[in-house]
C-alpha positions, 0 to 999 in steps of 0.5 A: 873651264876655258884655258887662260886667254893670253894677248901677245902684243901691247900695241893699240890693238892689243891694249884695246882687246885687253880692255874690252875683254877684261870683264869677260875673259880676264886676259893676260898681256904677254910682254917681252922677257923681263920683270914687269909689274903684275898689273898694267894700270890701263886707261881706256878712252872711248869718246868722253868716257874714260875707264881705268882697268888693271890688266894682268901682264907678264914677260914671256920668260915667266910663263909656267904653263903652256899657252893654249889660247892666244890672240896675236896682235904684234906687227906683221913682221914680228908674228912668226918670230914672236911665236917661235920665241915662245918655244915649248911655252906654246902648246902644240895644239894651241888656238891662235887668233892673228890680227895683223895688217896685210897678208903673208904673215898669217900663211907663214904661221900656218906653215910653221905651226901645223898642229895649231888651230889658226884663225885670222881676223880683218878688223876696222876697229880704230885705236891708237895709243897716246901713252904706254898705259892708255888706249883710245878707241877712236872708231867703232868698226867690224871685225871679221874672223875666219879659220885658216886651219885646225879645230873650230874655235868660238873667237867670234863669241868671245869678241862679241862678249867684249862688246865688239862688232864681229862676224864669222866668215868663210873666205877670210883670205878675200877679206884680208885681200880687201883690207890689203888694197885699202891699206896699200892706198892709204898707209904708205901715202900718209907716210909719204905726205906726212898727213892724216887719212882724210888729207889724202883726198884734199891734196891733188897729188896724193889723190891722183896717186891713190887712183893710180895705186888703186888701178894697179892693186885691182889688176894685181889682186884680180890676177891672184883671184881676188875680185871686188864689187867696187874699185880700190880707189872708191873703197879707200876714199870712203875709208879715208873720209870715215877716218879723216882725223885718224893717223894711220898705223904706218905713219904712227910707226914712222913718226916714232922711228919704228919699222914699217909694216911695208912688207906685209902691205905693199911688199906682199902686193908686189910679190903677187904682181911678180908671181902673176906677171902684172906690172905695178910700177906705182907701188914699186916706186912708192915701196922704194921711196919709203924703204930709202927713207927708212934707211936714211933715218936709220943711218942718221940715228946710227951717226948720231949714236956714233958722234963723239960727245964733244960734237953732240951739241954741234959747232959753237954759234958763230957771231959772223953768220947772218942773223934773221932781220928784226923789225 
């Protein structure tokens, strides 16, 4: 009998996989330490169809047996800390499937867990979570899976059994780099312009920025050994058109006040640029702008928390201030 399947991360991708794999593998959602209901009553929405599923879940501190099969769907910046947090509850030879945006986090896991079988996936499945107990399968895509180290695992067969389009690839790093350059053109710009993916092509300033970012990304990745048959802008524009109504994961995070996966996307691209001596001023400026915005939000939130209760509502209305004209 196969070892129990666990899914770490209850964001949109984690919930989508939990729902799709429920009939074939009965996965268990791993949550933060604490007391959780034994089942998450999850709604899966796919087009007009809605399905209610009971997904097993528990906090990582409630694990009794070592985890031997694990799909990791946390944000890129959380992957390593989340796995290290499992401690002895993660089997030393566990089979891991990593599904994150960007690059860098996968290689960090390989270095930290040399005894594990580590696979990485690059997925174009579209999903979002309108509520903690609901996931919308917003667009069908393709998931490519490749081995980074360790023994062979049939992750492709498992995902296909769950109804997902999936294929095995040898050069998973190349596919991760291909998705990285698309994400680097779309995700940060949707945050900067606070818009849906397709709107980037409708705004002249945003489209021009995509073209400049694409040229830089192609130069950086070529220097790092990754070349592609079409320019980054053309590929990103096609994805933006295909997902025109989608809100990028980075914009969802920004609107919710969560940290951005900037280091794994733009940050990784800038690391490659520095390593290979390729200038990338457009990406550097975009990175600096979004970091500054994030810092500003944190400062504002900290100020609001520190404000005395008597000031929380702001000053009393002043009747002497100008009012909007009526009529």
